[in-house]
SEGUGU-27444 format. One line per 2 residues: number of its first residue (from 1); their letters; for each residue x, y, z of C-alpha. Coordinates in Angstrom, 2 decimals, m for minus. Each point is the difference from the previous one (the first is absolute). Layout:
<pts>
NUM> a> X:Y:Z  ...
</pts>
This chain:
<pts>
1> mn> 62.01:m30.08:19.44  2.07:m1.05:3.22
3> ek> 1.42:2.98:2.69  3.03:0.42:m2.42
5> nc> m1.37:0.67:m3.21  m2.30:2.30:1.26
7> dt> 2.71:2.18:1.93  1.86:0.12:m3.15
9> si> m3.31:0.95:m2.12  m0.06:2.88:2.71
11> kg> 3.00:1.44:m0.47  m0.19:m0.83:m3.82
13> iv> m3.23:2.41:m0.09  1.53:2.46:2.11
15> ra> 3.43:0.08:m2.30  m2.02:0.33:m3.02
17> wq> m2.68:2.87:1.28  3.61:1.64:1.13
19> qf> 1.25:m0.35:m3.30  m3.22:1.36:m1.44
21> va> m0.54:2.85:2.13  3.82:1.11:m0.06
23> eg> 0.69:m0.95:m3.94  m3.54:m0.40:m2.14
25> el> 1.03:m3.59:m0.74  m2.21:m2.97:1.11
27> da> 1.11:m3.51:0.13  m3.18:m1.86:m1.62
29> li> 1.03:m3.45:1.49  m0.33:1.13:3.86
31> vr> m2.69:2.36:m0.88  m3.84:m1.18:m0.70
33> se> m1.56:1.66:m2.77  m2.84:1.44:1.40
35> ia> 2.80:1.69:2.80  2.29:1.05:m2.47
37> es> m3.13:1.65:m1.93  m1.00:2.05:2.93
39> wy> 3.76:1.30:0.77  0.25:1.48:m4.05
41> rc> m3.49:1.43:1.03  1.56:1.59:3.07
43> kq> 3.06:0.80:m1.38  m1.96:2.55:m2.93
45> ak> m1.98:1.46:2.96  2.97:0.86:2.04
47> vn> m0.59:m1.72:2.99  2.70:0.40:2.26
49> py> 0.76:m3.52:1.53  2.06:1.46:2.89
51> av> m3.13:2.86:1.37  m1.99:m0.70:2.68
53> in> m3.51:m1.03:m1.55  m1.94:3.31:1.47
55> ge> m2.55:m0.15:m2.82  m3.58:2.07:m0.16
57> il> m2.05:m0.75:3.12  m3.82:0.96:0.03
59> de> m0.96:2.35:1.99  m3.10:m1.24:2.83
61> kk> m2.60:1.84:m2.21  1.35:m1.47:m3.38
63> ls> 0.88:m3.38:1.25  m4.16:0.37:1.42
65> eh> m0.85:0.26:m3.32  1.79:m2.78:m1.41
67> le> m1.51:m2.55:2.42  m3.41:1.48:m0.45
69> rk> 0.77:m0.99:m3.82  1.09:m3.71:1.07
71> ka> m2.10:m0.21:2.57  m1.84:m3.16:m2.00
73> lm> 3.79:m1.73:m0.41  0.74:0.65:3.24
75> gi> m2.91:m1.69:1.11  0.39:m3.20:m2.19
77> af> 3.74:0.07:0.62  0.39:0.29:3.64
79> pf> m0.88:m3.27:1.26  2.10:m1.99:m2.73
81> mq> 2.85:1.87:1.50  m0.94:m0.57:3.22
83> kl> 0.03:m4.09:m1.03  3.14:0.46:m1.52
85> ye> 1.75:1.80:2.82  m0.87:m3.45:2.54
87> fv> 2.36:m2.02:m2.16  2.81:2.34:0.38
89> dg> m0.65:1.63:3.43  3.31:m0.33:2.02
91> tg> 2.25:m0.27:m2.92  0.47:3.90:m0.91
93> fi> m2.63:0.20:m2.75  m2.53:2.93:m0.68
95> vv> m2.64:0.35:m2.00  m0.59:2.65:m2.60
97> la> m2.88:1.69:m1.89  1.05:2.97:m2.67
99> de> m2.48:1.43:m2.47  0.62:m0.51:m3.84
101> qg> 2.06:3.92:0.18  2.63:m1.74:2.71
103> yi> m1.13:1.50:3.16  m0.40:m1.93:3.39
105> le> m3.47:m0.66:0.96  0.58:m2.88:2.79
107> ll> 2.90:m1.29:1.81  m0.78:m3.11:1.88
109> ga> 2.57:m1.91:2.70  2.24:m0.02:3.24
111> gd> 1.07:3.12:1.65  3.65:m0.30:m0.14
113> ti> m0.56:m0.46:m4.21  m2.35:3.11:m0.20
115> vk> 2.75:2.10:1.72  2.94:m1.46:m2.14
117> gq> m2.41:0.94:m3.20  m0.11:3.26:1.18
119> ei> 3.76:0.51:m0.25  m0.36:m0.04:m3.95
121> nl> m3.33:1.49:m0.07  m2.34:m2.69:m0.02
123> vr> m3.10:1.59:1.06  m3.57:0.66:m0.51
125> gs> m0.03:2.93:m3.09  3.67:m0.61:m1.08
127> rw> 0.24:m0.82:m4.03  1.74:m3.21:m1.17
129> ie> 0.54:0.34:m3.79  3.47:m0.50:m1.73
131> ev> 0.14:3.23:m0.62  0.49:0.79:3.88
133> ag> 1.04:m2.73:1.45  1.82:m2.12:m2.69
135> tn> m0.34:m3.57:m0.50  m2.69:m1.33:2.68
137> gv> m3.39:m2.63:0.25  m2.64:2.45:m0.51
139> gs> 1.86:2.49:m2.45  1.57:m2.96:m2.14
141> al> m3.55:m1.43:0.69  m1.59:3.30:m1.61
143> vt> 2.25:0.10:m3.17  m0.27:m4.17:m0.51
145> rg> m3.57:m0.32:0.59  0.93:m3.29:1.32
147> pv> 1.21:m1.50:3.18  3.97:0.73:0.90
149> qv> 2.35:m0.87:2.61  2.75:1.99:1.21
151> sg> 2.75:m0.63:2.62  3.01:1.60:1.44
153> ae> 2.21:1.63:m2.35  m2.44:m0.56:m2.98
155> hy> m2.02:3.45:1.43  1.38:2.36:m2.24
157> cq> 1.01:2.48:3.54  2.18:m0.53:2.56
159> at> m1.89:0.31:2.03  m2.84:m2.89:m0.15
161> hd> 3.34:m2.36:m0.42  m1.32:m1.58:3.30
163> wt> m3.26:m0.61:m1.04  m1.77:m2.61:m2.15
165> cs> m3.18:0.66:m1.85  m2.61:m2.32:m1.15
167> aa> m3.41:2.02:m2.49  m2.51:m0.86:m1.83
169> pi> m2.70:2.52:m1.90  m4.00:0.05:0.91
171> fd> m1.93:0.51:m3.59  m3.10:0.44:0.62
173> nn> m3.02:m1.96:m2.20  0.51:2.82:m3.37
175> hq> 4.07:m1.51:0.45  0.55:3.60:1.71
177> lv> 2.45:0.20:1.74  m0.72:1.75:3.70
179> gv> 2.66:m1.09:2.62  3.16:m2.33:0.64
181> lq> 0.38:m2.42:3.12  3.28:m0.51:1.56
183> ms> 1.83:m2.06:2.49  3.60:1.78:1.12
185> gp> 2.19:m1.24:2.66  3.62:m0.58:1.03
187> se> 1.82:m1.00:m3.48  1.81:m3.28:1.41
189> es> m3.51:m1.29:0.78  m0.63:0.12:m4.02
191> hq> m1.94:m2.97:m1.31  m1.63:m0.82:m3.05
193> ht> m3.12:m1.44:1.39  m0.90:3.87:1.60
195> lg> m0.74:1.30:m3.52  m1.99:m3.16:m0.61
197> mv> m2.10:0.97:3.36  m0.34:3.21:m1.19
199> va> m1.76:m0.71:m3.57  m2.07:m2.00:1.74
201> aa> m1.11:2.21:2.06  m0.34:2.54:m2.90
203> aa> m1.89:m2.26:m1.95  m2.30:m0.35:3.17
205> ie> m0.77:3.51:0.40  m0.59:0.32:m4.07
207> eq> m2.73:m2.65:0.69  m1.41:1.74:2.42
209> mq> m0.51:3.12:m1.56  m1.16:m2.07:m2.91
211> in> m2.84:m1.27:2.40  m1.01:3.14:1.65
213> qq> 0.16:1.53:m3.22  m2.76:m3.27:m0.87
215> ns> m1.91:0.86:3.23  m0.29:3.77:m1.14
217> el> m1.40:m0.58:m3.00  m2.70:m2.47:1.78
219> il> m0.72:2.64:2.65  m0.12:2.36:m3.13
221> in> m2.60:m2.12:m2.24  m1.71:m1.12:3.04
223> nh> m0.26:3.87:1.06  m1.42:0.81:m3.72
225> lh> m2.38:m3.15:0.07  m1.50:1.03:3.19
227> ni> m0.45:3.54:m1.07  m1.88:m1.01:m3.09
229> fh> m1.95:m2.93:2.31  m1.34:2.74:2.21
231> tm> m0.22:2.95:m2.77  m1.52:m1.46:m3.21
233> se> m3.90:0.21:m0.29  m0.45:m3.20:m0.57
235> gv> m0.95:m2.88:2.69  2.47:m2.35:0.64
237> vi> m1.21:m3.35:1.80  3.49:m2.22:0.96
239> id> m1.50:m4.10:0.60  1.42:m2.60:0.93
241> rr> m0.24:m3.77:m1.63  m3.24:m0.51:2.01
243> gv> m1.43:3.40:m1.73  0.20:1.22:3.47
245> ve> 1.01:4.24:0.26  3.43:0.74:1.27
247> qv> m0.01:3.98:m0.42  m1.97:2.35:m1.95
249> np> 0.93:3.53:m1.32  m2.01:3.22:1.26
251> ga> m1.36:0.13:m4.05  m1.19:m3.57:1.42
253> er> m1.45:1.60:3.22  m1.77:2.86:m1.61
255> il> m1.86:m2.64:m3.12  m0.59:m2.73:2.30
257> rk> m1.13:2.92:3.15  1.36:m1.85:3.25
259> pa> 3.92:0.37:0.95  2.73:m2.25:m0.25
261> ed> m0.58:m1.39:3.37  m3.43:m1.30:m0.57
263> lv> 1.00:m1.49:m3.79  3.29:m1.85:0.91
265> gl> m1.19:m3.22:0.89  m2.48:m0.81:m2.07
267> yl> m1.39:m2.31:m3.04  0.09:2.16:m3.11
269> ed> m2.70:m1.79:m0.27  m1.73:0.98:2.77
271> if> 0.22:3.82:m1.38  m0.84:m1.49:m3.94
273> re> m2.40:m2.46:0.07  0.67:m1.47:m3.45
275> ip> 4.00:0.40:m1.42  0.08:m3.51:m2.08
277> rv> 2.84:1.54:m2.26  2.14:1.20:3.79
279> ke> m0.65:m3.83:0.39  1.68:m1.19:m3.06
281> ml> 2.46:2.43:1.23  1.30:m0.96:3.20
283> aa> m0.60:m4.11:m1.42  1.46:0.65:m3.21
285> gt> 2.36:3.20:m0.20  m2.57:1.23:m2.96
287> pc> 0.19:3.95:0.38  m3.26:1.32:m0.29
289> sd> m0.95:3.28:m1.36  m3.28:2.89:0.35
291> ie> m3.01:m2.31:1.94  m2.75:2.18:0.34
293> in> m0.55:0.13:4.01  m3.33:0.92:1.28
295> vn> m1.14:m0.59:3.13  m1.24:0.20:3.19
297> we> 2.11:m0.38:2.96  m1.62:1.30:3.85
299> gr> m1.96:1.98:m1.71  2.60:1.59:m2.36
301> ni> m0.43:m0.05:m3.70  3.26:m0.82:m1.59
303> hc> 0.34:0.95:m3.64  3.68:m0.32:m1.24
305> la> 2.07:m1.90:m3.37  2.67:m2.89:1.89
307> sg> 2.80:m1.63:m1.83  2.13:m2.29:1.89
309> ka> 3.85:m1.58:m0.30  1.23:m2.86:2.01
311> ir> 3.15:0.30:2.05  2.50:m2.86:m0.07
313> ne> 2.93:m0.52:2.71  3.62:m0.73:m0.90
315> ed> m0.63:m3.42:m0.93  m2.68:1.07:m2.31
317> kl> m2.62:m1.24:1.90  m3.51:1.58:0.29
319> ng> 0.01:2.41:3.02  m3.18:2.32:m0.04
321> gv> m0.66:2.74:m2.36  m0.74:3.71:m0.49
323> ii> m3.67:1.41:m0.62  0.08:3.35:m1.92
325> ls> m3.39:1.94:0.86  m0.88:2.60:m2.44
327> pi> m3.14:2.05:1.21  m2.99:0.11:m3.00
329> vk> 0.06:3.62:0.41  3.66:0.44:m0.95
331> ik> m0.90:m2.59:m3.27  m3.25:1.92:m1.04
333> nl> 1.88:3.42:0.68  2.77:m0.72:m2.72
335> vn> m3.02:m1.76:m2.03  m1.40:3.64:0.23
337> rf> 3.16:1.44:m0.81  1.68:m1.70:m2.88
339> sg> m4.05:m0.26:m1.43  m0.68:3.51:m0.20
341> ah> m2.48:m0.27:2.68  0.22:3.69:1.24
343> ar> m1.50:3.14:m0.76  1.44:2.94:m1.73
345> ft> m2.39:2.57:m0.44  m1.17:2.86:2.00
347> fd> m2.74:2.30:0.17  2.68:2.23:m2.14
349> di> m0.19:m1.91:m2.77  m3.73:0.51:m0.25
351> ig> m0.31:2.82:m2.21  m3.14:1.85:m0.33
353> ns> m1.42:3.34:1.28  m3.46:m0.67:m1.09
355> pe> m3.01:m0.27:3.11  m0.20:m3.82:m0.39
357> iv> 3.40:m0.96:m0.26  0.79:2.32:3.01
359> ea> m3.19:m1.64:1.88  1.54:m3.39:m0.57
361> vr> 3.42:1.29:1.05  m1.83:1.18:3.41
363> ig> m1.65:m3.20:1.29  3.04:m1.69:m0.89
365> rl> 2.18:1.78:2.50  m2.72:m0.35:2.15
367> aa> 0.41:m4.03:m0.82  3.24:0.09:0.42
369> ln> m0.50:0.86:3.95  m1.57:m3.38:0.95
371> dn> 0.12:m3.04:m1.14  m3.72:m0.74:m1.54
373> nv> m0.74:m2.03:m2.54  m0.31:2.17:m3.69
375> ll> m1.70:m0.14:m2.83  1.21:1.90:m3.27
377> qg> m2.93:0.58:m2.74  0.71:0.64:m3.38
379> es> 0.35:m0.93:m3.56  3.24:m1.37:m1.12
381> gt> 2.80:1.66:m0.34  m1.02:2.67:2.57
383> gk> 2.94:m0.69:2.10  m1.37:m2.12:2.87
385> ev> 3.22:m1.55:0.72  1.52:3.78:0.07
387> fa> m2.36:0.61:2.79  0.92:m3.11:1.75
389> qa> 3.44:0.28:m0.17  m0.45:2.86:2.02
391> ih> m2.09:m0.32:1.80  2.17:m3.54:1.11
393> nk> 3.31:2.74:0.17  m1.66:2.61:1.90
395> sm> m1.09:m2.38:2.74  1.61:m1.77:3.41
397> rs> 0.23:m2.75:m2.26  2.05:1.33:m2.30
399> ng> 3.18:m2.03:0.84  m1.90:m2.57:m0.97
401> pf> m1.01:m1.82:m2.90  m1.82:1.27:m2.80
403> va> m0.98:m3.28:m2.03  m2.74:0.11:m2.51
405> ln> m2.21:m2.58:m2.03  m2.26:0.75:m2.74
407> ca> m2.78:m2.58:0.37  m1.08:m0.05:m3.06
409> ai> 3.18:m0.89:m1.98  0.33:m3.29:2.53
411> pr> m2.39:m2.85:m1.45  m2.70:m0.77:2.81
413> dl> 1.19:m3.27:0.61  3.11:1.17:0.93
415> lg> m0.86:3.38:1.97  m0.32:m1.90:3.11
417> se> 3.30:m1.52:0.38  1.53:3.27:m1.28
419> lf> m1.56:2.20:3.37  0.24:m2.79:2.01
421> gy> 2.63:m2.41:m0.86  0.59:m3.30:m0.10
423> ve> 1.58:m2.96:1.51  2.12:m3.40:m1.23
425> ga> m1.94:m2.44:m2.04  m3.31:2.78:m0.14
427> ft> m0.76:m0.75:m3.59  1.93:m1.69:m2.87
429> ga> 2.74:2.95:m1.08  0.39:1.12:3.37
431> hr> 3.54:0.88:0.95  2.20:m1.70:2.36
433> gg> m0.12:1.48:3.29  m3.09:2.06:m1.18
435> rp> m0.62:3.56:0.02  m1.33:2.60:2.26
437> gk> m2.73:2.96:m1.26  m0.46:2.89:m0.65
439> fe> m1.55:0.82:3.02  3.44:m1.19:1.75
441> la> 2.32:1.47:m1.86  m1.91:3.70:0.63
443> sg> m0.39:m0.87:3.76  1.01:3.00:1.93
445> gt> m0.64:2.16:m3.15  m2.75:0.14:m2.22
447> lf> m1.43:m1.71:m2.81  m1.57:1.19:m2.86
449> ld> m2.89:m1.47:m1.97  m0.13:1.62:m3.59
451> ei> m3.58:m1.29:m1.69  m1.56:m1.27:3.00
453> gd> m3.37:m0.40:m1.79  1.59:m2.22:m2.19
455> mt> 0.37:m2.28:3.07  m2.62:m3.82:m0.34
457> yg> m2.63:0.27:2.87  1.81:m3.06:1.68
459> kq> 3.45:1.34:0.92  m1.96:3.32:0.73
461> ga> m1.18:m2.21:3.16  3.65:m0.97:0.13
463> ll> 1.27:3.84:0.19  m2.68:1.12:2.72
465> ra> 0.89:m2.73:2.56  3.61:0.73:m0.73
467> iq> m0.45:3.76:0.84  m2.56:m0.58:2.44
469> ek> 2.97:m2.45:2.25  3.16:1.11:m1.03
471> ai> 1.30:m3.33:m0.75  0.23:m1.87:m3.24
473> ir> m0.04:m4.20:m0.53  2.02:m0.69:m2.51
475> ig> m1.24:m2.97:m3.10  0.26:m3.39:0.88
477> dn> 0.61:1.08:4.03  m1.46:0.02:2.87
479> rv> 1.96:2.39:2.29  m1.24:4.15:0.21
481> ip> 2.47:2.55:m0.26  m0.55:3.62:0.96
483> vd> 0.43:2.02:m2.47  0.30:4.10:0.91
485> vr> m0.71:1.82:m3.40  m2.40:3.35:m0.95
487> ii> m1.97:m0.61:m2.69  m0.44:2.77:m2.96
489> ca> m1.90:m1.67:m2.83  m1.13:1.58:m3.36
491> sn> m2.55:m0.40:m2.77  m1.04:1.45:m3.31
493> kn> m3.28:m1.28:0.68  m2.52:1.42:2.12
495> lq> 0.14:m2.30:2.78  m3.39:1.13:1.52
497> ea> m1.92:m1.09:m2.77  1.69:m3.13:m0.31
499> ve> m1.19:m0.50:4.06  m3.71:0.78:m1.42
501> kg> 0.47:m2.66:m2.83  1.44:m2.57:1.97
503> sf> 3.33:m0.03:m1.20  1.79:0.82:2.65
505> rr> m0.17:m0.46:4.04  m1.86:2.78:1.39
507> dl> 1.91:m1.32:3.25  3.51:0.42:m1.74
509> fy> m1.21:3.89:m1.68  m0.76:1.01:3.57
511> rl> 3.04:m1.49:1.60  1.42:1.65:m3.47
513> nv> m1.48:3.42:0.01  1.38:1.60:3.38
515> lk> 2.11:2.68:m1.79  m1.35:0.59:m4.01
517> in> 2.05:2.49:m2.42  m1.58:0.43:m3.13
519> lp> 2.34:0.46:m2.74  m1.92:2.05:m3.04
521> pl> 1.03:m1.13:m3.65  1.89:2.59:m1.83
523> re> m2.01:1.28:m2.05  m1.48:1.57:2.47
525> hp> 2.94:2.31:1.44  1.29:1.01:m3.30
527> gd> 1.54:2.34:1.10  2.19:m2.07:1.88
529> ip> 1.61:m1.30:m3.32  2.55:3.14:m0.42
531> yl> 1.50:m0.87:3.36  0.15:m4.10:m0.43
533> fn> 0.83:1.15:m3.47  3.18:1.77:0.99
535> yf> 0.99:m2.05:3.11  m0.03:m2.99:m2.38
537> vn> 1.95:1.43:m2.77  2.91:1.10:2.75
539> qi> 0.45:m3.99:1.58  0.24:m1.27:m3.84
541> cq> 2.40:2.46:m0.94  1.81:m0.88:3.13
543> rq> m0.23:m3.30:m0.39  0.93:m0.45:m3.96
545> ga> 2.22:3.02:0.20  m2.43:1.52:m2.04
547> ei> 0.14:4.20:m0.63  m3.69:1.76:m1.11
549> ey> 1.04:2.98:m1.51  m3.46:1.46:m1.74
551> iq> m3.50:m0.87:0.77  m2.72:0.64:m2.52
553> pe> m2.94:2.21:1.41  m2.62:m1.94:m1.50
555> li> 1.22:m3.53:1.76  m1.59:1.21:3.77
557> na> m3.16:1.01:m1.33  m0.41:m3.06:m2.31
559> lr> 0.57:m2.16:3.09  m2.43:1.78:2.00
561> ny> m2.32:m0.76:m2.22  0.23:m3.25:m0.65
563> nw> m1.71:m3.09:2.55  2.63:m1.78:1.59
565> pg> m1.95:m2.98:0.37  3.03:m1.72:1.61
567> nv> 0.70:2.94:2.55  3.31:1.25:1.14
569> re> 1.23:m3.22:m1.10  m0.17:0.48:m3.94
571> le> 1.29:3.44:0.21  3.45:m1.61:1.93
573> nv> 0.01:m2.04:m2.91  m1.20:2.47:m2.97
575> ve> 3.09:2.19:1.12  2.36:m2.54:0.27
577> rm> m0.58:m0.66:m3.67  0.06:3.26:m0.93
579> vc> 3.34:0.68:1.92  1.52:m3.66:m1.74
581> ma> m1.29:1.54:m3.55  0.68:3.70:0.36
583> qg> 2.04:1.84:m2.68  2.63:2.71:0.36
585> nv> m0.34:m0.04:3.88  m3.99:1.40:m1.11
587> ln> m3.54:m1.74:1.41  m2.40:1.13:m3.50
589> ik> m3.36:m1.02:0.25  0.36:m2.23:m2.78
591> dl> 0.89:m2.35:2.29  m1.83:m0.53:1.89
593> pt> m2.14:m3.59:m0.62  m3.05:0.30:m2.49
595> ev> m2.12:m1.22:2.84  0.96:3.14:2.02
597> yr> 0.13:2.70:m2.18  m2.72:1.90:m0.94
599> pv> m0.25:3.69:m2.02  m1.62:2.35:2.26
601> in> m0.93:4.15:m0.09  0.89:1.99:2.52
603> dr> 1.67:3.72:m0.01  1.70:m0.61:2.95
605> qe> 2.03:m3.00:m1.44  3.48:2.23:0.54
607> il> m1.05:1.59:2.43  m0.25:m3.22:2.31
609> ay> 2.57:m1.69:m1.31  2.38:2.92:0.92
611> dy> m1.06:0.14:3.63  0.19:m3.23:0.34
613> se> 3.72:m0.98:m1.61  1.15:3.58:1.77
615> sr> m0.93:m0.93:3.44  1.23:m3.88:0.03
617> gf> 3.52:1.36:m1.18  m0.30:m0.65:m3.89
619> np> 0.60:2.57:m3.05  m3.19:0.01:m2.17
621> ln> 2.47:1.09:m2.90  m2.96:0.48:m2.61
623> is> 1.35:3.08:m1.65  2.84:m0.88:m2.53
625> qe> 2.38:2.98:1.33  m0.17:m1.09:3.17
627> rk> 1.04:m3.63:m1.09  2.89:1.39:m1.92
629> kr> 1.28:2.32:2.76  0.21:m3.16:2.39
631> ki> 1.71:m2.53:m2.56  2.37:3.39:m0.64
633> il> 0.76:m0.30:3.91  m0.02:m3.49:0.17
635> ee> 2.63:m0.58:m2.22  2.30:2.96:0.76
637> qe> m0.12:m1.99:3.78  1.20:m3.01:m1.99
639> kq> 2.76:1.40:m1.43  1.51:1.97:3.19
641> el> m0.43:m3.74:1.92  1.93:m1.60:m3.05
643> ie> 2.80:2.82:m0.07  0.35:m0.15:4.11
645> li> m0.05:m4.02:0.04  2.90:m0.02:m3.05
647> rs> 2.08:2.54:1.53  m0.38:m1.93:3.62
649> cg> 0.87:m3.45:m2.17  3.31:1.94:m1.87
651> gn> m1.68:m0.93:m3.14  m0.11:m3.73:0.25
653> is> m3.13:m0.96:m1.72  m0.51:m3.12:1.11
655> rv> 0.06:1.17:2.99  m2.61:2.56:m0.52
657> ar> m1.78:m3.12:m1.86  0.11:m1.59:3.86
659> em> m0.88:2.57:1.83  m3.15:0.77:m2.47
661> gv> m0.92:m3.61:m0.29  m0.31:m0.13:m3.69
663> sr> 3.01:m0.41:m3.18  2.72:1.83:m1.26
665> nt> m2.26:0.52:m3.39  m2.69:1.92:2.06
667> iy> 2.39:2.09:1.47  1.37:1.19:m3.04
669> rk> m2.71:m0.27:m1.45  m1.52:2.73:2.96
671> mk> 3.27:1.89:m0.60  m0.50:0.80:m3.29
673> hh> m3.33:0.64:0.30  0.94:2.93:2.68
675> si> 3.14:0.93:m2.07  2.47:m1.27:3.32
677> si> 3.63:m0.39:m1.92  2.85:m1.53:2.75
</pts>
């Protein structure tokens, strides 16, 4: 466009503006569509085109808040504003940055142009939305969400007809409008290239915002990884492609018992002598998992599980690996936790007031105060494991595992592997990777060896050596593994007699028989039967959700007069059977197994049964009148509860049935029985 045409175009815009503000009519052939649309918006907003632009200006406090909120945007945009200004330096242009609300955040330019801008209120903190300043670069870009150029009379307000504005919106990574970049100068210097420069600068700002966000996310991820690396209980060793240690975390320092500065630079082979699978990982990228490592390195015994994964670079080439070390103690604790290797009984669970039981408990409590080996002597079913668990739970090892092994239940040829474990390939059928034995699993806690008298003579020697040396050697291996175990043994045989007969090693007997506790058979303390009976009834009823209302008086005496060859275990089984078979919530002597029930004649039968049941919380309803009275009371209670529930449910029988966990027919049947109507 030549100078004459340009002048004609400017005059045409001026005439079109004059006609629009005066008559509201628009010459669409002269005024661009985006400018025309803005004029209509300004007219609808009742913007005075002749007034001095004197909109809202933020005070110092509010401006500071805006600047702080937009600190990140300004920090990114300012270098681009400087670069943009370098292109127009000396032309009278200024570079402006506004936020998404139209408030001016920053101006950059020559002093005389800045002063000229102050005449139209173009200062930091002023607001340049269309509703305040009419058609202008910042305000129109905010509305259209796109780049816009406004020159001369295209501005709706006459006060800005001497200016040209080229503006472009700035969007964040979520495509949210966060600001506007603008170049403003004399209207006679208007040029389309100016808008292109602003658009390019706004795009550069958006790209830098994206880079900064990605960097922030990377920093956050790196911080997370750093925290995980330094706080995880497992040890982490990072090695290069040669197997040289590059980095270790505090967990690895604890496992290897050396500071990081002493470990970095060492070859992994210098620490772990045999790591063939790790070599495969570094050579072929094959991951490895759960390699058991048990080595003695510089006088330090290292026992852990190792897993590894190769590290590849951006070209997918092997560049090293990560080794995860899990302390074997932690693995054993998990095994014990999920395999039930813990003690649940305490001395409070031992029931009985007879002198024999009181004395056994006394010795057991004394045994719990030290770490000596204990021998529990008694017939099967007398509660030897209950005593063993109670001693463990009262001892200093209560936080450690309680591992039990029945020596009579394990085949003789497998007892050694159960006790001491084995390595991979030790025998046909051995698990890959080997398996720890009960000694290792019980380390730090208690190993309970039940029926120790059935252990073979050869295994007795291996057990004695393990107890004396506090160390074991797995079958098929030659490495010594230290173990810290307290031994509690139990036997239903007289081990002293077994020693004399030559079937039990004398030296092992003396090693085990430090503290001996004799547990009497149940027939020798029948006075404890009522207490045990009551205890088992309560426990079984709670477990099965049953309720016993009546106990036949003759029942207790029948139990007291039985020989109980199976001892306490047999009594518990009999009680459980009776509770399961009980009819009408009654325990009857006829429900006793035939081998238990023996009719006896005793003038004090009723008195004994009455005293027992009263003392233990049972009502001996051996009088029919008493039973009828209790039945009436229970039925009245049920009736009142049902009436109250129907009332609270608003008469909704389906809801009542759901609350009681029964069917609607059952509710109707109970209502009929109690003569309840809605």
